[in-house]
Residue, then its C-alpha position, 0 to 999 in steps of 0.5 A: m208108531n213105536g219107532v222113536a223116543v225123546v232122549g233129550a229135553a230141556e228149557t232155557t236156563e232162565l224163563g221170564r223177563l230176559p232183556g240181556i239175551s237175544q232170541l238166537q241166544l235163547h235157541a242156543d241155550a235151550a239146545l245146549n241144555a238139551l244136548d247136555d241132558a242127552g249126553l250129546t254134542m252138536a256133532d251128533i245131530d244130523g236132523f234139525a227143526t225149528a219154527g219162528e226163526r228160519p232153520t237156516d239162521v238157527a242152524h248156522y248159529l249153532g254150527l249144525t250141518p244137518h242132513w234133514v231140516d224142517g222149518t214147518s211154522v204154523g204157530g205155537c203147535s209147530f213143535m208137535l208137528h216137528v216131533r211127528h215129522a222127525a219120527a217119520a224122517i228117522e223111520a225113513g232113514l233120512c236122519t238118526t238124531v233130531l234136534i228141535t228148538h224153540a226160543e222167543s224173546g216174547r217180552s223183551r223183543v231182543g233180536v226178533g224179526g218182523r210181523q205179518q205182511a199187510s197183504g195177509l188174509g187176516a190183515q185184509f179181511e179181519a183187521p179193518y173190523g177192529v181185531a188187534g191181536p189174539p185176545t180180540m180174535f179169540t173172542i169170536p169163537v169163545l162168545r159163541y161157545m159160551k152161549e151155545r154150551g151154557v158156560s158162565h164167566e165163573q166157569l171160564a175163570m175156574v180154568a185159570v184158578v185150577q191152573r194156578e194151583w198147579a203153578g203153585m207147586n212149580p218153582r219156575a212158574s211166573f205166577r204162583e200165588p193162589i187165586t179165586v174165581e172172584d180174583v179172576l173176574a175182578s182183574k182188568m177186562i182185556a177183551y170181552p169176555f177175557h179178563l187179564l187172568e184169563c189171558c196168557l203171559v208174555t215172557d222170554g224163554g225157549g226149549a229143545l227136544i232131541v228125538a232118536a230111534a227107540d232102539r237107541a233110547k237106552d244108550f242115553p243117560k236119562r229115562p226115554v219117553y216114547v212117541l206112541g202116536h201123533g196127528e196134525s191138521v190145519e183149518t183156517p188162517m182167519v178165526s172168523q172163517m172157522a166151520d164151527f165156532t164151538s169146536s176146532r176141526a184141527f183139534r178133532v182131526a189131529g187128536a183122532d189121528a194121534f189116538e188111532s196111531s197110538g192105539i190107546t183109549h181115553e181111559e189109559v191117559d194119565h196126564l193131559m196138556v192142552y195149549d192154553a193161550f187163553a182160558h177157553l182152550p182147555l174147554y175145547g181141547l177136552e171136548d174135541l179130544g173126546f174126554c168130555k161130551p160137547g158142553e161138559a168140559a166146563g163142568f168137568i173142570e169145575d168139579g175138580n177133575t183136572r186139579p191136583g188129585g183129580s181124575l185127569p191132571l191137566n196143564t200141570n206146569g201151570g200152563g200159559l196162564s201161569y207158568m210161561h208163554s213166550g208166544m209159541y207155547g207148544m214147546y213148553a207143553l211138550q217139555e211138561s209131558v216129558r217131565q211127567l213121564r220121566g218122573t221129574a216134574p215139580a208137580q208130579v202125577e204119581g204113576a203117570e205112564v201115558s201123556v197126551c199133548l195137544g197144541v194150537g196154532g194161530m187162532f184155531g188155525a192149526s193143531g198138533c197132537v202127540v201121545f207119549s209113554n214111558a213104557e218100552p215098546s213091546 
């Protein structure tokens, strides 16, 4: 599994509210920035992956003629799956240099396509009961989780508080002012038990990665970040049909495969990214990945283990709660893992060598997990 490395990584020049830039333009901005980071041109790219937009549309806009294409789109973790698929394609000889792009005009909605078809399962069997988007969908599992795990509102709020501490060190974060548990609980109730500060941002932006064979990694100008292992899975398109509301089966499968394929132990992990569209997701991630036993994640965060200086730095860019969240956040989590292992993160974890990046797709519908290292494969 040590066959590929991330050799280029960049986000769009700006993040936040960008009403003058279309979604396709954001793809191009991210792609050009990543190419510049890797010292490449579009002519060097022979593999392409994206989600949200059709790869046909984005490749045409970028002027690409790829020999391998991946349009896997399972929600915000799609880009973790793209890294895994790109690794397989490169190792199989189907392509040599893969560009993965993400962009969303999530706030300004400039050049954005249509929504889910009314014939979808969720539209038929959940929407009639009053679900009106992610905040109301995610309440179904989190209320059961809080009841069975004994998690208090204060402990859930602490997730947002700690991630704001990380965001305070990140100049590109949308929100940087410190907050308290009291601030979170005093913010507007969106959908019980989620207060406003426990819900993700809605922003515009994008990012891109370039993946190549590990034996080429030193040919590029920036420090390579090697892909040690990866995993992926899906569970259900309807959150109401999860097998267990207190645990994500897709998290467990993707995470276990990523750890097994990388050959690492939990003790070797220096840095962790868990997709945090809402404040409960890091709790599930810590437990389903095996860093905490069931019911221990809230206390683990409350005790300061994931904050700056803690034993397991988590969501060090500020996460989807404070950094940015355009709708499909997985690309930004991957970017932060790469920055940490390159040693260029605004809130740098000293001596970080191994980073685990876990993503969610939909409402616990899918997951992708990637293990990175900055150590050259032996």
